[in-house]
N, C-alpha and C positions, 0 to 999 in steps of 0.2 A: 235706439241702437247706438247712437253716438255717445250717449251718456254711459252706456255699458263699456264702450270702447275706451273712453277716457278714464273710467274707473279702473279698468284692467291695466291701463298705462300708469296708474299710481303705484309707486314702489311699495308702500305698506300693504296695499290691497293685493298686489301681484305676489309679494313675498308670502303672504298667508295662503293664497290660492294655490301657489306652486307646491307648498308643503302638503296641502290636502290632496292634490292630484298625483303626487309622486308614487305612493303605494298602489293606487288604482291603475297605474301604468306598469309598474315594476312586476308585480306578482302575476298578472296575466301574461306579461312578456316571458317570464320564466316558465310558466306552464305551457305556453305555446312552443317555446324552444324545445322542451322535452318531447312534446308530441311530434313536432316537425323533425327533430333529429331521429327519433325512433322510426317515423314513417320513411325518411329518406335513406337511412342506413340499414334498416332491417326489412321493412315492408316493400319498398320499391324494388322492382326487378333490375338486374344488371342491363346496361345498354348493349345492344347487339353488336355495336362496333367498338365503343370505348370501354366496354365491360364495367368493372367497378370504379374505374378512374373517373367516370362521369360524376360520381357522388360529390365531388368537390363543388359542384354547381350549387349545392345547398348552402354554402358559405359565400361563394364567389358572387353569385347573382344578387342576393340581398345586400351584400356590402357594396357592390358596384352601384346598385340602385340608390342606396342611401347616400353614397358619395355625391351623387348628382342632386338628390332631393335636399340634402343639407345645404349645399351651396346655394341653391335657389332660395331656400328659406333665409340663409344668411344675407343674400343680396337684397331680398325684399325687406327684411328687418332693417338693414343698413339704409335703404332708400327711405323708409318710413322715418327713421331717426334723423336723416339728413333733411327731409322736406318739412316734417312737423316738429322737429327738434325734441323728440321724445327720448329721454335718457334710457328708458327701459328697452326701447327698440335697439339702441346701440348695445345694451347689455346682452340682449338675445343674440345679436350678430356676433359679438365677441365670444359668447359661450358656444356658438355653433362651430366656430373655426377649428378648434382642436379635435372635436368629435368628428367633423367631416374629414379632417386630415387622416385620422386613424382608420376610418372606413375606406378611404382611398388607398392607404397603405395595404390594408387587408385585401382589397380588390386586386391590387397589383401583385401582391405576393401569391395569393391563391391562383391568379391568372397565370403567373409564371410556372407555378407547380403543375397546373393543368396543361400548360403549353408544352412542357418538356416532353411528355410521352406522345402528345398529339402532333407537335410540329418538329420535334427533335432538337429544340433549343429553348433555353430559359427566357430569352428576350428576342424580340424582333421589332424593328422600327415600323411597326404596323400603325395605320391611322388611329385605330381604337386605343392601342396601348400608348401611343405617343400623346394623344389628346388627354388620356387619363393621367399620364405623368404630368402634363402641363397643369391639370386640375390640382394635383398635389402641390406643385410649385405656387399656384395661386393661393392655396390655403396657407402655405408656409410664408409667402410674401405678405399676406394679410396680417398674420401674427407678428412677423418681424417688423412691419411698418408700425403696428400699434405699440410694440415694445420700444421703438426708437423715440417716442415722445414722452416727456415727463408730464405734460399737460394732457389730462384724459380727454378733454373736449377737442383738442386739436387731433389727438389720436383717433377719436371717433370720426371726425370729418374726413381725415386723410384716408383712413382704412375703408370708410364707406364708399368713397369714390372708386377705390381699387376693386372692391367687391362688386359694385354695379357694372363697371367696365368688364370685369372678368367673366360675368355671366354669359357673355357671348360664346364662351367655350363649351357651355353645357349642351346646346343642340349639336355642336360639332362632335362631342363625345357620343351623344345619343345616336346620331344618324351617320356616323363615319363609315360604318359597315355597308351602308346603302349608297353613300355618295362616292366612295372610292373602292378600288380593288383592295380586298383585305383578307388576311389569313384568318382573322377572327370570324367565327360563325355568326350568321345573322340571328335575329330574334327568334327564339323557339316558341314563345307564347304570344298569341295575338288575340285581340278582342273582336277583330273583324273577319278572321278566317280560322280555319282549323289549326290547332296547335301542332307543332312538329314533334312533340313528345307525348307519350301516353298519359292518360289521366292519373294512373297510379304513381307516376313520377311527378306530376304537376302539383297535386294537392299538398305534399309536404313542402314544396318550394313556396307556395302561396302562404302556408301557415308560418314558415320561417321568415318570409318577407314581412308579414304582419308583426311577428315577434320582434324583429329588428327595429321596426318603426316604433313600437311601444317601448322597447328598451331605450332607444334614442330619446324618446320623450321623457322617460323617467330620469335619465342621466342629465338631460338638458334642464329639467326642473332644478336639480341640485346645483348645476353650474350657474344658472341664472340667479338663484338665491345667493350664491357666493358673490356674484358680480354686484348684486344689490347691496350686500353687506359692505363690500369694498367701496362702492360709490356713495353710500349713505351713512358711512361710519360716524360722521360728526353731526348727524341730524337728531332732532329732538325725539321723533317717533321711535327711532331705534334705541335710544337711551331709555325711553319709557318702556319699550318692549323688554329690554334686558332686565329692568327692575322688576317687572311683573313676573318674569320667568325665574 
C-alpha cells in the first residue's frame, strides 16, 4: 500500500493518472446532472409550504456540501504536504482552494435567493450564514497568502498552516443550526431517522450531489495537472514528455 501511495505522489505518475481519470469523472457527472435536474425541476412535486421556490435546494444543498467537503480535502492535503513534504499534496491543496471558494459563493448566493421569499430578507447574520461566509474568507485568505510569496515552498508551508487551523470552522458550519437558535432550517435528510422530505424529492437531490462530487473531481484533475506543470516546468521528465508528444 505504501508503495502505491508513494507512486501516486510522484508528479509524472500522478500527471498521467489524472489525465486518465478526468473523462471517467466528467461524463458521468454531466449525465447525472441532466437526470438530477429533470428529476428535481420536472418530476418532483411542489412543496406544500414553499411551493416551487424549494427547487433551489437542488443547487444550494450540493454546493453547500461541496464547500465543506473541499475545505476538508484541502486541509488534509495541506497537512500531508506539510508533514511528509509531498509537493503533489501541496499542489492538490492549492488546486482545491478556488474550486471550494466558487462552491461557497454558489451556496451563499442560492441561500440568499432562497431566503428572500422564506425569511423576507436577502441576508441575516444567522449562525449558518455567518459561518459559511467565514468559510469563504478562509478560502480567499488561503489563496491570498499563497499569492503573497514568490517562493513556492514558503507559500506551501504558510498556506498549509492556515488551511489546517481553519478546518475548525467546518464543524461549526455543519452543526450551527443544532448548536444555536437559527433561522436556517435543520437537516432535511438523515441516515439515522426518517427524512423530512418525500422520497420523490430526495432522489434528485442525491443524484445531483453525486454529480457535483464527480464534476469537482474532473475539474480538480485539470487543476492539479496544471499545478504539476507549473511546479515541474524545468524537470527532465516533463521535457521528455513534451518531446514524445
